[in-house]
C-alpha positions, 0 to 999 in steps of 0.5 A, a space after each residue: 264789135 263795130 260793123 259799118 257797111 253801106 246800106 242796101 236799101 233806098 233812102 226813105 225819100 225815094 221809096 216807091 211804097 207808101 210811107 206812114 208815120 204816126 205821132 201820139 200827142 202828149 195828152 194821148 193816154 199812151 203818152 200820158 203813161 210814158 211821161 209820168 213813168 219817165 217823171 217818176 224815174 227822174 224824181 227818184 234819181 233826184 231824191 236818191 242823189 240829193 239825199 245819199 250822193 248816188 243813184 239807186 236801182 229802179 225801173 218804173 216802166 209799167 203804168 196803166 191809164 184806165 179810162 173813166 166814164 163821161 157824158 160830154 155835150 155841147 157847152 158842158 158835160 159830166 164826169 161820171 166815173 174818174 180815170 184811174 192811173 196806176 204806176 207799177 214798177 221796182 225801186 230801192 225803198 230803204 238804205 242803210 246809212 251810217 249804221 241807220 236804216 233810212 226809208 225812201 218815200 218811194 209812194 209819195 215821190 211817185 204819186 207827186 210826179 204822176 200828178 204833176 205830169 197830168 196837171 202840166 199836160 191837161 188844162 181841163 183836168 183837176 188833179 187836186 181832187 179825185 173828180 176827174 182822175 185817181 192816182 195809185 202805185 204799185 212799186 216794189 223793191 227789185 230782185 237781188 240779181 238785177 239790183 246787184 249788176 246795178 250796184 256794180 254800175 252805180 259809181 258816179 265815175 265808172 263805166 255802167 254795166 249793161 243790166 240786160 242783153 238787149 238792143 236799141 235802134 236809131 236813124 237820122 234824119 227825119 223824113 219830110 213826112 216824119 218832120 210834119 208829124 212831129 211838128 203838127 202835134 207840137 204846134 197843135 199842143 203848143 200854149 200859143 195855139 191853145 190860147 187861140 183854140 181852147 176847144 182843142 184838147 191835148 189828146 192828139 193823134 196824127 197820122 201821115 202818109 205819103 205816096 210819091 209827092 202826095 201827103 195825107 195828114 189825118 188829125 184826131 183830136 179830142 175836143 173840149 165840150 165847154 168850148 163848143 156851144 153848138 155844132 158851128 163852134 165845133 166845126 170852127 175849132 177843127 177847121 182852125 186845127 186843120 188850117 194851122 196844120 197846112 200853114 205849117 206844112 207850107 213852111 216845112 215841107 213846101 214842096 209837097 202836095 199836102 191835104 189834111 183832115 180833122 176828126 174824119 169819123 164825126 157825122 156833124 148833121 147827126 150830132 156824132 162828134 168827138 167831144 170830151 170834157 177834159 180834153 182826152 179819150 181817157 175820160 170815156 173808156 180809152 186806156 193807156 200804157 207805157 211803151 205803146 206809143 211813140 218810140 224815143 224819137 217821138 214817132 211810130 215809124 213802120 217803114 223804118 227799123 224800130 224797136 218795141 222797147 218801152 224806153 220811159 220809166 227805165 232807169 238811165 244809169 244802166 238800163 240798155 233798153 233806154 240808153 241804147 235806143 237813145 244813144 243809137 239815135 244820137 249817134 245816127 244824128 251826129 254822123 249825118 250832121 258831121 257828114 255835111 251833106 255827104 251822108 244821106 242817112 244813117 242807121 244804128 243798131 246797138 246790142 249789149 251783153 248783160 254785165 259788160 260795160 255799156 261803152 262796149 256793145 256786143 254789136 255796133 252795126 252802122 249802115 250808111 247811105 252815101 251821097 252820090 260820088 262820095 268816097 265810102 271809105 271817108 264817110 266810114 271814118 266819120 262814123 267811126 269817129 262819132 261812134 267812138 265819142 258817143 260810146 266814151 265813158 264821158 259821153 254815157 255819163 253826160 246822157 245819163 245826166 241829161 236824161 235825169 234833167 229831162 233834156 232828152 226826148 223819150 216819146 
């Protein structure tokens, strides 16, 4: 059921309430769990397809990063007890092929994927031993009812059947506050910035608020102790982070009044500093879990409609909890783009019914905010066309392949 209406709320940029946006960086314990879970799903998909020519049921969307114990100090420090990472979920682990039972090395696939994620994210964590982090898994085969729906969905050129009665939501475009939250974290965790400021760890959280035209940015960044020989070098590193974000803001939101602060909980004189040995708070007791961090558009946005669905790790074939959240955002973005200025905002809600084709949502609700003096019927046609195209069989299959290739943002 497609329903398109004119939104009965103001554009976010004209809101008179404080706008709040959060971005948990790639090294945040929750983001690490998200990344590892999704890497496991992609690795399983690739193994299934390369060895059997098709995909099999799996959902590895439960993961926990249990914090360790450390003693960082200026110029160095010590890991006393390593972090512990556990991937949990369901995956087909044996298949009958030509009368012979074939076993799937699910444990190896998942553990290798998790190690690779941590290795790729952190410059100062050693994954070759158990010194900094230990990996474990608890992935078992799925229940017959869910795998049964999956089996009916998996023919490569067929329309997938929804695995659940669930919903996804999305909107476009990003507001100024959302842009700076997302781009600030990407900048601070870029290789270029890390090369200039190696003391900045990967566990970064960006919190941004806006009231009227004033934007406040607070950065919480785990600093790497071996690159901070004294308090002055620590302060210099945090100032580098602050200056980089302010410079970025002057380029992407130049008309806003922006201020920025880094590690506001520090008491430098008392020696209370956000120091870590490895660049993440997980080394000293902060834990992580899939789904507690960024939504699939990369942000946490309490002033917007958002889902609590944990997207990462869910299979990209028929799990609507993943597909509809990503798809609704893509629909909204395409609607705004094709509106060419006539559509200020688009908001999309998709609801599935278990066992029904993903291309036929139970509810497809689109709310539009038109620009001044725009004929609403004209932009309604744009929304209808975009929705039909993005919900086509070919588009759904294309989204599946992009998700498996890791070409779609999911956290």
